[in-house]
N, C-alpha and C positions, 0 to 999 in steps of 0.2 A: 128700536127693535131691529135687529137682535141686541142683546146686551153686549157691551164692549168685552172682547175676549171670547166670543161665541165660537164653539167648535162645530165641525161638520156643516158649515154654512153653505147653502146652495142657491139662495134667492138672488134676485137681480135688483133689489131695492133695500136700502138701509135708511132708517129714520132715527135721527139722534134728537132727543127731546131735552130741552133745558128748562129750568124753573122760572125763567123770565124771557121776555121777547128779545130776539137777537137780530143782528144785521150782518151782512157779509161785506167785507172790504177787500176789493181786488182779488176775488176768489179765483178768477181765471189765471192770474199770475202766481198765486200762492199755493193753490191746491195741487197735490201730487199723490199718486198711488204707487206703492212699491210692493211687489213688482208691477211695472207699468202695464196698463191696458192699452191695446192697439188704438181704441177710440176713447177719448176723454169722457168720463161720466158727466151726466147733467146734474148740476147742483142747484137746488132751489130751497126757498124758505116757505114753510106753511105754519103760521102761528109762531109757536115757540120751538119749532123743529127745523132741522136741516135735513133735507131729503137728498140722498145720493141714488141715482138710477143709472144703470149701465146695461148694455145689450149683450156683450160677449160672455161666454162661459168662463168661469174661473178655473184655473189649473187645479188638478187633484192634489191633495195633501200639501197645500201651500198656505203659508201665512201671508195675509195682505194687510198692509198698513196704509191707512188713509191719513195723509198729513195735511193739516190745515194751516200750519205755521201760526200767524196771528190774525187770520182772516175772519174769525168769528168774534163778534163784539156785542156787548149788551146794547140794546137799542137806545136806552135813555142817556147813558153817560159815555158810551163809546169805548168802554174799557175792553181790551182784547183778552182772549184766553190764549196765552203764549204757548207755542209749541204743542197745540192740541193734536192728539193722534187717536184714531179709532182703529182697533185691530180685530180681525176675524180670521178664522182658519177653515179651509175646506177639508181638513183632516182631523185627526184625533188629538193633535198637540198644537200649541202655539210655539213656533220657533222663537228662541229667546236669546240668541247670540247677537253681538253688536260689533261693528267696525267703526272706529273713530280715527280722526287724524286732523291734520292741518294742511291747507292747500295754499301755496304761494306761487307767484309768477316767477319763472326762472330768470326773467330779465330784470325785474325790479325788486324781487323779494317782498312785494306787496300782495295782499290777497286779491285775487281777481273778482270782479263784480259779476253777480248772477251766474256763477259756475255750478254745474251739476257734477255729482260724483256718482260713478256707475260701477257696479260689480257684475262681472260675467263669469259663469261657469265654463263657457266656451272660451278656450284660450287662443283660438286662431286670431291673428292680428286683424282679420277682416270682420270679426264679430261686431265690433263697434260701428261698422258701416252697414252691415246686413241685417242685424237682429236687434230687438229691444233688449235692454239689460235685464238681468235677473233681479237686481235691486238698484234703487236710485234714491238720491236725496239731493238737497240743495245746500251748498256750503254757505255758512253765515257770512256777513260782511267782514268779519275778522279772519275768515278762511277756515274756521273750525267746521268739521262735519261729523255726523253720527248717523249710521244706518242701523236701525234696530230691527229685531225680528228676523234675523238672518239664520238660514239653515246651515248646519255644519257642512264644510266643504272647502275646496280650494278654488280661489277666484282670481281673475285678472281685474285690476283696479285702474279706472280711467277718470279723468276730469274733462269736462266739455263745456265750452261756452256755446250754447245751442241757439243759433240764430233763427232757426225755423220751427223750434219747439217739437222736433221729430223724435228727440231722445237718441238720435244717431248722428255720427259724424258724416255729413253728406253735402257740405257746402264750403267753398273756399273762404267764405266769410266767418267760418267757425274756427275756434281755437281748441286744440286737444292736448292733453297730457296723459302720461301713463306711468305707472310704477313698474320698474324693470324687473321686479321679482313678483312671484305669485303670493297671494295672501291666504294663509291657512287659517280658516276660522274654526 
């Protein structure tokens, strides 16, 4: 509740019910919301359901994607649901555009480990320091990334190894990359 793809959603709780008992595997590492919320939602299990609860108001006319990666597994055999996403919109439509690509280290041409990919409507170079991104995803171990449910627009694209899980570049321990041209989605 609500159904996946719900329009005009305003509640602060989502309950996803499965047909068998489930377990969560490293949910704090794997779960992500795009666009990100200022405070991470609380994720819990109740029987055969995953419950997502959050405090802040969702933005108007915005499509939210709740990414679980492979964190949801059946309880008995431990089989994961790969790349599971739950999508809702606070408006009348589900944004349906995507941005895909490959992320490689400039030094080694290897994919970086645990890198985030960020899209910003704000093109100021300080946006990645001062504000949360408009869209976010995690690059796979091979460097591939895909951000779904993006609204039409022009974006700045960054990659970030986020040491403090703030979704911002704000520490000398973090690594950052950027595309030197804007992305027209």
